[in-house]
C-alpha positions as CSV (number, residue, x, y, z in Angstrom):
1,M,0.1,-0.3,0.0
2,N,1.1,3.3,-0.8
3,T,2.0,6.3,1.7
4,L,-1.6,8.2,1.5
5,G,-3.1,4.8,2.6
6,Y,-1.3,4.6,5.4
7,A,-2.1,8.4,6.3
8,I,-5.4,7.5,6.1
9,L,-5.4,4.7,8.1
10,S,-3.6,7.2,10.9
11,I,-6.6,9.5,10.4
12,L,-9.3,6.8,10.7
13,I,-8.0,5.4,13.9
14,G,-8.8,8.1,15.9
15,K,-12.1,9.0,14.7
16,P,-14.3,7.8,11.8
17,C,-14.5,10.5,8.6
18,S,-16.0,11.1,5.3
19,G,-13.7,11.9,2.4
20,Y,-14.3,15.4,2.9
21,E,-13.2,15.3,6.2
22,L,-10.2,13.2,5.4
23,A,-8.9,15.8,3.0
24,S,-8.9,18.2,5.6
25,S,-7.5,16.3,8.5
26,L,-4.6,15.0,5.8
27,E,-3.6,18.4,5.2
28,F,-1.1,18.5,8.4
29,I,0.5,14.9,7.3
30,W,0.2,14.2,3.7
31,P,-1.9,16.4,1.8
32,A,-4.1,14.8,-0.9
33,K,-6.6,15.6,-2.9
34,H,-10.2,14.4,-3.2
35,S,-9.3,12.6,-6.7
36,Q,-6.7,10.6,-5.0
37,I,-8.5,10.0,-1.9
38,Y,-11.9,8.4,-2.9
39,P,-10.0,5.7,-5.2
40,Q,-7.6,5.0,-2.6
41,L,-10.7,4.7,0.1
42,S,-11.9,1.9,-2.8
43,R,-9.0,-0.1,-2.7
44,M,-8.6,0.0,0.8
45,E,-12.4,-0.9,1.2
46,E,-11.7,-4.3,-1.2
47,Q,-8.6,-4.5,0.7
48,G,-11.0,-5.0,4.0
49,L,-8.8,-2.6,5.7
50,V,-11.7,0.1,6.3
51,V,-15.5,0.1,6.2
52,F,-18.1,2.5,5.5
53,Q,-21.5,3.1,7.1
54,M,-23.9,5.0,4.7
55,I,-25.2,8.5,6.9
56,Q,-28.7,9.8,5.8
57,Q,-28.4,13.7,5.3
58,N,-31.6,16.1,5.0
59,G,-31.6,18.3,2.0
60,K,-28.1,16.9,1.0
61,P,-26.6,13.9,-0.6
62,N,-25.7,10.8,1.7
63,K,-22.4,10.4,2.9
64,K,-20.2,7.6,3.5
65,V,-18.2,7.7,6.7
66,Y,-15.4,5.4,6.9
67,S,-13.3,3.7,9.7
68,V,-10.8,1.1,10.2
69,T,-10.8,-2.4,10.4
70,E,-8.9,-4.9,12.8
71,Q,-6.9,-5.7,9.7
72,G,-6.2,-1.9,8.9
73,Q,-5.3,-1.6,12.4
74,E,-2.8,-4.2,12.2
75,L,-1.3,-3.1,9.3
76,L,-0.9,0.4,10.4
77,T,0.6,-1.2,13.6
78,S,3.4,-2.9,11.8
79,W,4.2,-0.1,9.1
80,L,4.9,2.1,12.6
81,N,7.8,0.0,13.3
82,K,9.6,0.7,9.8
83,E,12.1,3.4,9.3
84,P,10.5,6.3,7.3
85,S,12.0,7.2,4.1
86,D,13.6,10.7,3.3
87,P,11.1,13.6,2.8
88,V,10.4,15.2,-0.3
89,V,9.4,19.0,-0.2
90,R,7.9,20.2,-3.8
91,D,6.8,24.2,-3.6
92,E,6.3,26.0,-6.6
93,F,7.0,29.3,-4.2
94,L,10.8,28.0,-4.0
95,I,11.3,27.7,-7.5
96,K,10.0,31.1,-8.2
97,K,12.1,32.8,-5.6
98,N,15.2,30.9,-7.1
99,S,14.4,32.7,-10.5
100,I,13.9,35.8,-8.7
101,W,16.8,37.6,-10.5
102,L,14.7,37.5,-13.5
103,S,11.5,39.0,-12.2
104,D,10.4,42.5,-11.8
105,Q,10.7,44.4,-8.3
106,E,7.2,44.9,-8.0
107,S,6.5,41.3,-8.8
108,S,9.1,39.8,-6.8
109,E,7.7,42.1,-3.7
110,R,3.9,40.9,-4.4
111,L,5.0,37.6,-4.3
112,L,6.5,37.8,-1.2
113,H,3.7,40.0,0.3
114,N,1.2,37.3,-1.0
115,R,3.3,34.5,0.6
116,I,3.5,36.5,4.4
117,E,-0.6,37.2,4.1
118,K,-1.3,33.4,3.4
119,L,1.2,32.5,6.4
120,N,-0.7,34.8,8.3
121,N,-3.7,32.9,7.9
122,K,-2.4,29.8,8.4
123,I,-0.7,30.7,11.9
124,A,-4.0,32.1,13.1
125,S,-5.9,28.9,12.1
126,Q,-3.3,26.7,13.8
127,E,-3.4,28.9,16.9
128,K,-7.4,28.2,17.0
129,Q,-7.0,24.4,16.3
130,I,-4.3,24.0,19.3
131,S,-6.5,26.3,21.7
132,N,-9.4,23.7,20.9
133,I,-7.3,20.5,21.2
134,Q,-6.0,21.7,24.3
135,Q,-9.2,21.1,26.2
136,H,-9.3,17.4,25.3
137,I,-5.9,16.8,26.5
138,D,-5.5,17.9,29.5
139,G,-4.3,15.8,32.6
140,D,-1.6,13.3,33.0
141,D,-2.7,10.6,30.4
142,Y,-2.8,13.3,27.7
143,M,-0.8,10.9,25.7
144,D,-3.4,8.3,25.8
145,S,-5.7,10.8,23.9
146,E,-6.5,9.9,20.2
147,Q,-6.3,14.3,19.7
148,F,-2.5,13.9,20.9
149,G,-0.8,13.2,17.6
150,R,-2.8,15.4,15.7
151,Y,-1.6,18.1,18.5
152,M,2.0,17.4,18.0
153,L,1.6,17.7,14.5
154,I,-0.2,21.1,14.3
155,N,2.3,22.5,16.6
156,R,5.2,21.3,14.2
157,G,3.3,23.0,11.4
158,L,2.7,26.1,13.6
159,R,6.4,26.6,14.2
160,L,7.5,25.8,10.7
161,Q,5.0,28.6,9.6
162,R,6.4,31.1,11.8
163,E,10.1,30.2,11.1
164,E,9.2,30.8,7.3
165,L,7.0,33.8,8.1
166,E,10.4,35.7,9.5
167,W,12.6,34.2,6.4
168,C,9.9,36.0,4.4
169,K,10.1,39.2,5.9
170,W,13.7,38.8,5.9
171,A,13.6,38.0,2.2
172,L,11.3,41.1,1.8
173,N,13.5,43.4,3.2
174,L,16.5,42.5,0.9
175,V,14.6,42.8,-1.9
176,S,13.5,46.2,-0.8
177,K,17.3,47.1,-0.1
178,G,18.0,45.8,-3.8
179,K,15.6,48.2,-5.2
180,K,17.1,51.4,-3.5
181,K,20.5,50.1,-4.7
182,V,19.2,50.1,-8.7
183,W,17.6,53.5,-7.8
184,A,20.9,55.2,-6.9
185,L,23.1,53.5,-9.4
186,G,20.4,54.7,-11.8
187,F,21.7,58.4,-11.1
188,L,25.3,58.0,-11.2
189,S,25.9,59.7,-14.8
190,F,23.2,62.6,-13.1
191,I,25.0,63.7,-10.4
192,N,28.7,64.1,-8.9
193,M,30.4,60.8,-8.3
194,E,31.6,61.5,-4.7
195,E,27.9,62.1,-4.1
196,A,26.5,59.0,-5.9
197,L,29.1,56.7,-3.8
198,S,28.2,58.0,-0.6
199,M,24.5,57.8,-1.2
200,T,25.0,54.1,-2.4
201,F,26.8,53.1,0.8
202,L,24.3,55.1,3.0
203,I,21.5,52.9,1.5
204,I,23.1,50.0,2.0
């Protein structure tokens, strides 16, 4: 079974979920699209790893709520003891930052501003989720809570988002300084050379 299958089992072992709910829960451990999740659930059902219950909904289509079978739990437990493979990070934003020298000043700054806005929104959302989960893991037996793993993962995500936010602010400041240098050097042919050099050093 692929890694997405194990990720799904790790979510369902905590609580039964619909495919839609799974997509939201997987965000912190193994992001996947609905077009990936539903076929994977069908395969896992055929293998006897999950079962579903059809829930009737008034005014909305009925939904399948999946849960883990004993066989699925045994498979997940066995897999947990294996050494994980090295992580692979793919982020389109990083490709664009690597080629920033080809971009104009306004586009470079806008890219960073947009990233900062998204990070601030994610941080606010994660802080709210952590606050909600903390209500369920108070006490000495917090490690036995089905929410404990999710609590640790969201905290990890929050710390990574905060770290990236600081990096984006640093990068934006660097890009802005670069703009000032270009602006100053552009006036070298119009003003005294000594004054131009002094201006450049002051700006740096």
